py3Dmol code that shows the C-alpha trace and the ligand (Angstrom):
import py3Dmol

protein = """\
ATOM      1  CA  MET A   1      96.472  95.226  91.522  1.00  0.00           C
ATOM      2  CA  ARG A   2      92.774  96.146  91.329  1.00  0.00           C
ATOM      3  CA  LEU A   3      91.022  95.753  94.678  1.00  0.00           C
ATOM      4  CA  GLY A   4      87.312  95.965  95.360  1.00  0.00           C
ATOM      5  CA  PHE A   5      85.287  96.051  98.576  1.00  0.00           C
ATOM      6  CA  ILE A   6      81.705  94.896  99.032  1.00  0.00           C
ATOM      7  CA  GLY A   7      80.656  96.735 102.207  1.00  0.00           C
ATOM      8  CA  THR A   8      82.308 100.028 103.100  1.00  0.00           C
ATOM      9  CA  GLY A   9      82.177 100.061 106.890  1.00  0.00           C
ATOM     10  CA  VAL A  10      84.618 100.076 109.774  1.00  0.00           C
ATOM     11  CA  ILE A  11      87.003  97.374 108.551  1.00  0.00           C
ATOM     12  CA  THR A  12      87.053  98.484 104.904  1.00  0.00           C
ATOM     13  CA  LYS A  13      87.813 102.017 106.047  1.00  0.00           C
ATOM     14  CA  ALA A  14      90.719 100.742 108.159  1.00  0.00           C
ATOM     15  CA  ILE A  15      92.149  98.617 105.324  1.00  0.00           C
ATOM     16  CA  VAL A  16      91.846 101.274 102.618  1.00  0.00           C
ATOM     17  CA  THR A  17      93.357 103.912 104.908  1.00  0.00           C
ATOM     18  CA  GLY A  18      96.189 101.527 105.794  1.00  0.00           C
ATOM     19  CA  LEU A  19      96.845 100.585 102.163  1.00  0.00           C
ATOM     20  CA  ILE A  20      97.158 104.216 101.117  1.00  0.00           C
ATOM     21  CA  ARG A  21      99.457 104.988 104.039  1.00  0.00           C
ATOM     22  CA  SER A  22     101.548 101.855 103.401  1.00  0.00           C
ATOM     23  CA  GLY A  23     102.582 102.863  99.901  1.00  0.00           C
ATOM     24  CA  LEU A  24     101.794  99.345  98.598  1.00  0.00           C
ATOM     25  CA  ALA A  25     101.492  99.515  94.818  1.00  0.00           C
ATOM     26  CA  PHE A  26      97.906  99.173  93.594  1.00  0.00           C
ATOM     27  CA  ASP A  27      96.132 100.379  90.466  1.00  0.00           C
ATOM     28  CA  ARG A  28      92.733 101.105  91.925  1.00  0.00           C
ATOM     29  CA  ILE A  29      90.371 100.465  94.802  1.00  0.00           C
ATOM     30  CA  ALA A  30      86.674 100.128  93.971  1.00  0.00           C
ATOM     31  CA  LEU A  31      84.220 100.678  96.818  1.00  0.00           C
ATOM     32  CA  SER A  32      80.599  99.623  97.035  1.00  0.00           C
ATOM     33  CA  PRO A  33      78.258 102.598  97.543  1.00  0.00           C
ATOM     34  CA  ARG A  34      77.174 101.651 101.092  1.00  0.00           C
ATOM     35  CA  ASN A  35      77.993 103.258 103.479  1.00  0.00           C
ATOM     36  CA  ALA A  36      77.852 106.345 101.227  1.00  0.00           C
ATOM     37  CA  GLU A  37      79.430 108.698 103.759  1.00  0.00           C
ATOM     38  CA  THR A  38      82.415 106.416 104.475  1.00  0.00           C
ATOM     39  CA  ALA A  39      82.876 105.637 100.771  1.00  0.00           C
ATOM     40  CA  ALA A  40      82.889 109.354  99.892  1.00  0.00           C
ATOM     41  CA  GLU A  41      85.374 110.076 102.684  1.00  0.00           C
ATOM     42  CA  LEU A  42      87.753 107.328 101.470  1.00  0.00           C
ATOM     43  CA  ALA A  43      87.512 108.553  97.884  1.00  0.00           C
ATOM     44  CA  THR A  44      88.971 111.893  98.973  1.00  0.00           C
ATOM     45  CA  LEU A  45      92.138 110.168 100.244  1.00  0.00           C
ATOM     46  CA  ASP A  46      93.539 109.032  96.903  1.00  0.00           C
ATOM     47  CA  PRO A  47      92.517 109.508  93.260  1.00  0.00           C
ATOM     48  CA  ARG A  48      92.797 105.732  92.701  1.00  0.00           C
ATOM     49  CA  VAL A  49      89.876 105.148  95.109  1.00  0.00           C
ATOM     50  CA  GLU A  50      86.548 105.110  93.303  1.00  0.00           C
ATOM     51  CA  VAL A  51      82.992 104.701  94.621  1.00  0.00           C
ATOM     52  CA  CYS A  52      80.985 102.416  92.308  1.00  0.00           C
ATOM     53  CA  THR A  53      77.274 102.773  91.729  1.00  0.00           C
ATOM     54  CA  SER A  54      76.542  99.133  92.630  1.00  0.00           C
ATOM     55  CA  ASN A  55      78.097  96.019  94.155  1.00  0.00           C
ATOM     56  CA  GLN A  56      78.289  94.497  90.663  1.00  0.00           C
ATOM     57  CA  GLY A  57      80.207  97.588  89.552  1.00  0.00           C
ATOM     58  CA  VAL A  58      82.841  96.715  92.172  1.00  0.00           C
ATOM     59  CA  LEU A  59      83.251  93.205  90.727  1.00  0.00           C
ATOM     60  CA  ASP A  60      83.409  94.485  87.177  1.00  0.00           C
ATOM     61  CA  SER A  61      86.359  96.750  87.952  1.00  0.00           C
ATOM     62  CA  SER A  62      88.278  94.502  90.393  1.00  0.00           C
ATOM     63  CA  ASP A  63      90.362  91.348  90.352  1.00  0.00           C
ATOM     64  CA  ILE A  64      90.573  90.977  94.144  1.00  0.00           C
ATOM     65  CA  VAL A  65      87.159  91.284  95.793  1.00  0.00           C
ATOM     66  CA  CYS A  66      87.031  91.750  99.566  1.00  0.00           C
ATOM     67  CA  VAL A  67      83.750  90.833 101.244  1.00  0.00           C
ATOM     68  CA  ALA A  68      83.096  93.095 104.244  1.00  0.00           C
ATOM     69  CA  VAL A  69      79.394  93.003 105.033  1.00  0.00           C
ATOM     70  CA  VAL A  70      77.847  91.675 108.243  1.00  0.00           C
ATOM     71  CA  PRO A  71      77.214  87.914 108.462  1.00  0.00           C
ATOM     72  CA  GLN A  72      73.403  88.277 108.458  1.00  0.00           C
ATOM     73  CA  ILE A  73      73.308  89.553 104.857  1.00  0.00           C
ATOM     74  CA  VAL A  74      76.390  88.031 103.248  1.00  0.00           C
ATOM     75  CA  ALA A  75      74.586  85.202 101.431  1.00  0.00           C
ATOM     76  CA  GLU A  76      71.864  87.489 100.100  1.00  0.00           C
ATOM     77  CA  VAL A  77      74.402  90.088  98.905  1.00  0.00           C
ATOM     78  CA  LEU A  78      76.752  87.603  97.204  1.00  0.00           C
ATOM     79  CA  ARG A  79      73.988  85.580  95.517  1.00  0.00           C
ATOM     80  CA  GLU A  80      72.923  88.673  93.563  1.00  0.00           C
ATOM     81  CA  LEU A  81      76.390  89.125  92.033  1.00  0.00           C
ATOM     82  CA  HIS A  82      78.017  87.614  88.951  1.00  0.00           C
ATOM     83  CA  PHE A  83      81.507  86.479  89.824  1.00  0.00           C
ATOM     84  CA  GLU A  84      84.064  85.342  87.259  1.00  0.00           C
ATOM     85  CA  VAL A  85      86.906  82.808  87.426  1.00  0.00           C
ATOM     86  CA  ARG A  86      89.416  85.670  87.352  1.00  0.00           C
ATOM     87  CA  HIS A  87      88.144  86.988  90.712  1.00  0.00           C
ATOM     88  CA  GLN A  88      90.076  86.314  93.871  1.00  0.00           C
ATOM     89  CA  VAL A  89      87.645  86.603  96.782  1.00  0.00           C
ATOM     90  CA  ILE A  90      88.827  87.467 100.293  1.00  0.00           C
ATOM     91  CA  THR A  91      86.138  87.313 102.984  1.00  0.00           C
ATOM     92  CA  PHE A  92      86.343  88.934 106.405  1.00  0.00           C
ATOM     93  CA  VAL A  93      82.903  87.678 107.385  1.00  0.00           C
ATOM     94  CA  PRO A  94      82.846  85.316 110.386  1.00  0.00           C
ATOM     95  CA  GLY A  95      81.215  81.975 109.669  1.00  0.00           C
ATOM     96  CA  THR A  96      81.845  82.142 105.914  1.00  0.00           C
ATOM     97  CA  SER A  97      83.816  78.923 105.552  1.00  0.00           C
ATOM     98  CA  ILE A  98      85.656  78.330 102.287  1.00  0.00           C
ATOM     99  CA  ALA A  99      83.074  75.663 101.360  1.00  0.00           C
ATOM    100  CA  LYS A 100      80.192  78.078 101.988  1.00  0.00           C
ATOM    101  CA  LEU A 101      81.944  80.925 100.163  1.00  0.00           C
ATOM    102  CA  SER A 102      82.621  78.663  97.193  1.00  0.00           C
ATOM    103  CA  ARG A 103      78.881  78.030  96.765  1.00  0.00           C
ATOM    104  CA  LEU A 104      78.164  81.778  96.899  1.00  0.00           C
ATOM    105  CA  VAL A 105      80.786  83.064  94.458  1.00  0.00           C
ATOM    106  CA  ARG A 106      80.862  80.417  91.698  1.00  0.00           C
ATOM    107  CA  PRO A 107      82.713  80.185  89.359  1.00  0.00           C
ATOM    108  CA  ALA A 108      85.433  82.019  91.335  1.00  0.00           C
ATOM    109  CA  ILE A 109      87.821  79.474  92.863  1.00  0.00           C
ATOM    110  CA  LYS A 110      90.602  81.601  94.367  1.00  0.00           C
ATOM    111  CA  LEU A 111      89.081  81.990  97.843  1.00  0.00           C
ATOM    112  CA  VAL A 112      90.638  83.267 101.051  1.00  0.00           C
ATOM    113  CA  ARG A 113      89.473  84.071 104.588  1.00  0.00           C
ATOM    114  CA  ALA A 114      91.163  86.815 106.604  1.00  0.00           C
ATOM    115  CA  ILE A 115      90.695  88.539 109.965  1.00  0.00           C
ATOM    116  CA  PRO A 116      92.027  92.091 109.675  1.00  0.00           C
ATOM    117  CA  LEU A 117      91.504  94.311 112.736  1.00  0.00           C
ATOM    118  CA  PRO A 118      91.082  98.107 112.867  1.00  0.00           C
ATOM    119  CA  ALA A 119      94.745  98.768 113.763  1.00  0.00           C
ATOM    120  CA  VAL A 120      95.671  97.888 110.138  1.00  0.00           C
ATOM    121  CA  ALA A 121      94.820 101.530 109.423  1.00  0.00           C
ATOM    122  CA  ASP A 122      98.104 102.375 111.184  1.00  0.00           C
ATOM    123  CA  GLY A 123     100.048  99.371 109.875  1.00  0.00           C
ATOM    124  CA  LYS A 124      99.760  97.611 113.241  1.00  0.00           C
ATOM    125  CA  GLY A 125      98.496  94.245 114.363  1.00  0.00           C
ATOM    126  CA  CYS A 126      98.440  90.865 112.694  1.00  0.00           C
ATOM    127  CA  THR A 127      95.989  89.540 110.101  1.00  0.00           C
ATOM    128  CA  ALA A 128      95.142  85.827 110.055  1.00  0.00           C
ATOM    129  CA  ILE A 129      94.900  84.300 106.556  1.00  0.00           C
ATOM    130  CA  TYR A 130      93.556  80.930 105.398  1.00  0.00           C
ATOM    131  CA  PRO A 131      94.506  79.204 103.163  1.00  0.00           C
ATOM    132  CA  PRO A 132      98.048  80.465 102.582  1.00  0.00           C
ATOM    133  CA  ASP A 133      97.903  82.839  99.634  1.00  0.00           C
ATOM    134  CA  GLY A 134     100.592  85.047  98.132  1.00  0.00           C
ATOM    135  CA  VAL A 135      98.292  87.912  97.153  1.00  0.00           C
ATOM    136  CA  ALA A 136      96.524  88.130 100.529  1.00  0.00           C
ATOM    137  CA  LYS A 137      99.881  87.839 102.283  1.00  0.00           C
ATOM    138  CA  SER A 138     101.334  90.737 100.292  1.00  0.00           C
ATOM    139  CA  VAL A 139      98.297  92.955 100.982  1.00  0.00           C
ATOM    140  CA  PHE A 140      98.090  92.279 104.720  1.00  0.00           C
ATOM    141  CA  SER A 141     101.859  92.232 105.290  1.00  0.00           C
ATOM    142  CA  ALA A 142     101.797  95.823 104.063  1.00  0.00           C
ATOM    143  CA  LEU A 143      99.337  96.566 106.887  1.00  0.00           C
ATOM    144  CA  GLY A 144     101.366  95.061 109.741  1.00  0.00           C
ATOM    145  CA  GLU A 145     102.024  91.370 110.329  1.00  0.00           C
ATOM    146  CA  ALA A 146     100.235  88.535 108.523  1.00  0.00           C
ATOM    147  CA  VAL A 147     100.022  84.906 109.632  1.00  0.00           C
ATOM    148  CA  GLU A 148      98.954  82.179 107.203  1.00  0.00           C
ATOM    149  CA  VAL A 149      97.527  78.930 108.574  1.00  0.00           C
ATOM    150  CA  GLU A 150      97.114  75.532 106.950  1.00  0.00           C
ATOM    151  CA  SER A 151      93.629  74.545 108.112  1.00  0.00           C
ATOM    152  CA  GLU A 152      90.249  76.115 108.784  1.00  0.00           C
ATOM    153  CA  HIS A 153      90.416  74.627 112.302  1.00  0.00           C
ATOM    154  CA  GLN A 154      93.545  76.710 112.968  1.00  0.00           C
ATOM    155  CA  PHE A 155      91.939  79.783 111.407  1.00  0.00           C
ATOM    156  CA  ASP A 156      88.878  79.378 113.650  1.00  0.00           C
ATOM    157  CA  ALA A 157      91.197  79.092 116.654  1.00  0.00           C
ATOM    158  CA  LEU A 158      92.813  82.427 115.742  1.00  0.00           C
ATOM    159  CA  HIS A 159      89.334  83.857 115.329  1.00  0.00           C
ATOM    160  CA  ALA A 160      88.492  82.626 118.851  1.00  0.00           C
ATOM    161  CA  VAL A 161      91.515  84.454 120.243  1.00  0.00           C
ATOM    162  CA  THR A 162      90.213  87.742 118.791  1.00  0.00           C
ATOM    163  CA  SER A 163      87.503  87.482 121.480  1.00  0.00           C
ATOM    164  CA  THR A 164      90.107  88.494 124.060  1.00  0.00           C
ATOM    165  CA  MET A 165      90.116  92.204 123.193  1.00  0.00           C
ATOM    166  CA  ALA A 166      87.519  93.325 125.749  1.00  0.00           C
ATOM    167  CA  SER A 167      89.041  91.186 128.506  1.00  0.00           C
ATOM    168  CA  PHE A 168      92.485  92.574 127.646  1.00  0.00           C
ATOM    169  CA  TYR A 169      91.173  96.100 128.208  1.00  0.00           C
ATOM    170  CA  ALA A 170      89.425  94.862 131.359  1.00  0.00           C
ATOM    171  CA  VAL A 171      92.823  93.914 132.796  1.00  0.00           C
ATOM    172  CA  LEU A 172      94.126  97.400 131.964  1.00  0.00           C
ATOM    173  CA  GLU A 173      91.039  98.960 133.552  1.00  0.00           C
ATOM    174  CA  GLN A 174      91.647  96.861 136.657  1.00  0.00           C
ATOM    175  CA  GLN A 175      95.190  98.240 136.919  1.00  0.00           C
ATOM    176  CA  ALA A 176      94.097 101.837 136.235  1.00  0.00           C
ATOM    177  CA  SER A 177      91.270 101.692 138.798  1.00  0.00           C
ATOM    178  CA  TRP A 178      93.581 100.148 141.342  1.00  0.00           C
ATOM    179  CA  LEU A 179      95.959 103.082 140.772  1.00  0.00           C
ATOM    180  CA  THR A 180      93.104 105.558 141.322  1.00  0.00           C
ATOM    181  CA  GLN A 181      92.390 103.829 144.643  1.00  0.00           C
ATOM    182  CA  GLN A 182      95.968 104.733 145.571  1.00  0.00           C
ATOM    183  CA  GLY A 183      95.160 108.388 144.835  1.00  0.00           C
ATOM    184  CA  LEU A 184      96.307 108.785 141.209  1.00  0.00           C
ATOM    185  CA  PRO A 185      94.076 110.774 138.865  1.00  0.00           C
ATOM    186  CA  TYR A 186      92.515 108.400 136.288  1.00  0.00           C
ATOM    187  CA  GLY A 187      94.203 110.310 133.417  1.00  0.00           C
ATOM    188  CA  ALA A 188      97.693 109.745 134.824  1.00  0.00           C
ATOM    189  CA  ALA A 189      96.895 106.100 135.578  1.00  0.00           C
ATOM    190  CA  ARG A 190      95.573 105.559 132.033  1.00  0.00           C
ATOM    191  CA  THR A 191      98.584 107.245 130.415  1.00  0.00           C
ATOM    192  CA  PHE A 192     100.962 105.129 132.478  1.00  0.00           C
ATOM    193  CA  VAL A 193      99.168 101.813 131.844  1.00  0.00           C
ATOM    194  CA  SER A 194      98.788 102.521 128.119  1.00  0.00           C
ATOM    195  CA  GLY A 195     102.472 103.396 127.599  1.00  0.00           C
ATOM    196  CA  TYR A 196     103.520 100.460 129.796  1.00  0.00           C
ATOM    197  CA  CYS A 197     101.469  98.141 127.561  1.00  0.00           C
ATOM    198  CA  VAL A 198     102.936  99.567 124.358  1.00  0.00           C
ATOM    199  CA  GLY A 199     106.408  98.892 125.789  1.00  0.00           C
ATOM    200  CA  LEU A 200     105.525  95.292 126.672  1.00  0.00           C
ATOM    201  CA  ALA A 201     103.936  94.675 123.254  1.00  0.00           C
ATOM    202  CA  HIS A 202     107.010  96.151 121.583  1.00  0.00           C
ATOM    203  CA  GLU A 203     109.261  93.728 123.498  1.00  0.00           C
ATOM    204  CA  THR A 204     107.347  90.787 121.987  1.00  0.00           C
ATOM    205  CA  THR A 205     108.351  91.981 118.512  1.00  0.00           C
ATOM    206  CA  ARG A 206     112.050  92.363 119.384  1.00  0.00           C
ATOM    207  CA  THR A 207     112.638  88.748 120.357  1.00  0.00           C
ATOM    208  CA  GLY A 208     111.864  85.306 119.017  1.00  0.00           C
ATOM    209  CA  GLN A 209     111.562  83.948 122.560  1.00  0.00           C
ATOM    210  CA  THR A 210     108.436  82.032 123.512  1.00  0.00           C
ATOM    211  CA  PHE A 211     106.120  83.862 125.900  1.00  0.00           C
ATOM    212  CA  SER A 212     107.095  81.319 128.576  1.00  0.00           C
ATOM    213  CA  GLU A 213     110.740  82.265 128.101  1.00  0.00           C
ATOM    214  CA  MET A 214     109.807  85.948 128.394  1.00  0.00           C
ATOM    215  CA  ILE A 215     107.975  85.205 131.650  1.00  0.00           C
ATOM    216  CA  GLU A 216     110.992  83.334 133.031  1.00  0.00           C
ATOM    217  CA  TYR A 217     113.310  86.157 132.001  1.00  0.00           C
ATOM    218  CA  LEU A 218     111.165  88.737 133.824  1.00  0.00           C
ATOM    219  CA  MET A 219     110.740  86.745 137.012  1.00  0.00           C
ATOM    220  CA  THR A 220     113.657  87.595 139.252  1.00  0.00           C
ATOM    221  CA  PRO A 221     113.595  84.948 141.994  1.00  0.00           C
ATOM    222  CA  GLY A 222     111.818  86.483 144.990  1.00  0.00           C
ATOM    223  CA  GLY A 223     110.854  89.538 142.906  1.00  0.00           C
ATOM    224  CA  LEU A 224     107.534  91.303 142.446  1.00  0.00           C
ATOM    225  CA  ASN A 225     106.749  89.800 139.015  1.00  0.00           C
ATOM    226  CA  GLU A 226     107.330  86.318 140.380  1.00  0.00           C
ATOM    227  CA  GLN A 227     104.991  87.086 143.298  1.00  0.00           C
ATOM    228  CA  LEU A 228     102.059  88.348 141.195  1.00  0.00           C
ATOM    229  CA  HIS A 229     102.434  85.612 138.558  1.00  0.00           C
ATOM    230  CA  ALA A 230     102.551  82.890 141.237  1.00  0.00           C
ATOM    231  CA  GLU A 231      99.516  84.350 143.019  1.00  0.00           C
ATOM    232  CA  LEU A 232      97.400  84.576 139.836  1.00  0.00           C
ATOM    233  CA  SER A 233      98.511  81.063 138.812  1.00  0.00           C
ATOM    234  CA  SER A 234      97.505  79.584 142.166  1.00  0.00           C
ATOM    235  CA  LEU A 235      94.106  81.319 141.897  1.00  0.00           C
ATOM    236  CA  GLY A 236      93.613  79.565 138.539  1.00  0.00           C
ATOM    237  CA  ALA A 237      93.348  82.852 136.596  1.00  0.00           C
ATOM    238  CA  TYR A 238      95.162  81.546 133.509  1.00  0.00           C
ATOM    239  CA  GLY A 239      93.322  78.222 133.549  1.00  0.00           C
ATOM    240  CA  HIS A 240      89.969  80.051 133.494  1.00  0.00           C
ATOM    241  CA  TYR A 241      91.193  81.948 130.450  1.00  0.00           C
ATOM    242  CA  GLY A 242      91.876  78.713 128.553  1.00  0.00           C
ATOM    243  CA  ASP A 243      88.480  77.271 129.537  1.00  0.00           C
ATOM    244  CA  ALA A 244      86.666  80.395 128.341  1.00  0.00           C
ATOM    245  CA  LEU A 245      88.562  80.252 125.029  1.00  0.00           C
ATOM    246  CA  ASP A 246      87.441  76.622 124.587  1.00  0.00           C
ATOM    247  CA  ARG A 247      83.824  77.746 124.830  1.00  0.00           C
ATOM    248  CA  VAL A 248      84.327  80.659 122.391  1.00  0.00           C
ATOM    249  CA  PHE A 249      86.055  78.267 119.974  1.00  0.00           C
ATOM    250  CA  ALA A 250      83.066  75.917 120.123  1.00  0.00           C
ATOM    251  CA  ARG A 251      80.790  78.809 119.136  1.00  0.00           C
ATOM    252  CA  VAL A 252      83.090  79.879 116.296  1.00  0.00           C
ATOM    253  CA  GLN A 253      83.172  76.318 114.914  1.00  0.00           C
ATOM    254  CA  ASP A 254      79.422  75.951 115.219  1.00  0.00           C
ATOM    255  CA  ARG A 255      78.983  78.942 112.883  1.00  0.00           C
ATOM    256  CA  ALA A 256      81.654  77.885 110.379  1.00  0.00           C
TER     257      ALA A 256
END
"""
ligand_1 = """\
48
LIG
N 85.302 95.697 112.530
C 86.191 94.757 112.776
O 87.095 94.899 113.619
C 86.158 93.460 111.999
C 87.277 92.604 112.052
C 87.285 91.426 111.303
C 86.170 91.063 110.577
N 85.072 91.902 110.575
C 83.920 91.473 109.793
O 83.899 92.264 108.606
C 82.551 92.511 108.236
C 82.331 94.028 108.186
O 82.571 94.527 109.506
P 82.489 96.079 109.804
O 82.915 96.243 111.215
O 83.200 96.829 108.741
O 80.913 96.290 109.704
P 80.116 97.641 109.366
O 80.889 98.811 109.858
O 78.728 97.423 109.834
O 80.166 97.675 107.782
C 79.327 96.918 106.983
C 78.954 97.797 105.810
O 78.137 97.026 104.906
C 77.272 97.979 104.286
N 76.149 97.299 103.638
C 74.911 97.032 104.121
N 74.174 96.415 103.192
C 74.957 96.312 102.095
C 74.760 95.764 100.809
N 73.611 95.189 100.457
N 75.778 95.812 99.932
C 76.968 96.376 100.253
N 77.210 96.910 101.480
C 76.216 96.872 102.373
C 76.831 98.855 105.433
O 76.308 100.065 104.915
P 75.197 100.904 105.728
O 75.962 101.580 106.822
O 74.690 101.829 104.690
O 74.173 99.915 106.235
C 78.130 99.024 106.201
O 78.823 100.169 105.788
C 81.658 91.831 109.271
O 81.273 90.573 108.792
C 82.575 91.718 110.467
O 82.223 90.641 111.321
C 85.058 93.083 111.238
"""
view = py3Dmol.view(width=600, height=400)
view.addModel(protein, "pdb")
view.setStyle({"model": 0}, {"cartoon": {"style": "trace"}})
view.addModel(ligand_1, "xyz")
view.setStyle({"model": 1}, {"stick": {}})
view.zoomTo()
view.show()
């Protein structure tokens, strides 16, 4: 497997680091020269990682080409390159629909979209893939979980859900600050909330139960979990979440 990356920034660094740590078999990883500092740092990790002198150099020495530049320049960058039919192109760039990508990378026809997140560096998290593709699945399964979806609509919906990261941390901050109001030092509150979260996330991987079933299981009748869940439900907290996701989804689809 010969992988190449156009754009050597945050997400490429996470993927390359994760791939090396995972032990997945690959022959070489070709990196585009920008960002030079990150590319040089990654090249020190494994002798199979090479920094090319140009973006075209990446294509010339790769079969799987990952596109990891920011959306504002993706069309300009790809139009300058000469793709071949043998190339499989995997884009991480939001708004690069398969139809749009196809126009930019002709004659390449093996095209995939994926949403890897920085935790892939540690083999954690779940990468969304569209359309289902054996090669992309094998790469991203080595970096944690991978979920393939059958339509771009579904892929965009998963993309919309990745907007929940900041609000997820906001909930944790709410709990940590509330603990400080009860006199705990912030450090102790943060350590507790972080470990508590890791435990809850771990539970989701140990069972095939739906989240609703997990909620039911945790809610002892008359217990504290039942009380908080009922109170937040009656305040409409979860409904607001769904409404906000609808609006994010509309934006994601507008760009696609
Ligand atoms: N970070 C994430 O969690 C994440 C998750 C999923 C998808 N994505 C998407 O993946 C893409 C990359 O994200 P990122 O966070 O890795 O961004 P980033 O850190 O800004 O990396 C983009 C890289 O592209 C390089 N670049 C600029 N012009 C270039 C050119 N003409 N040719 C080749 N490379 C060039 C930049 O180099 P310089 O520093 O020298 O300008 C930079 O290193 C974006 O479209 C983003 O939306 C990111």
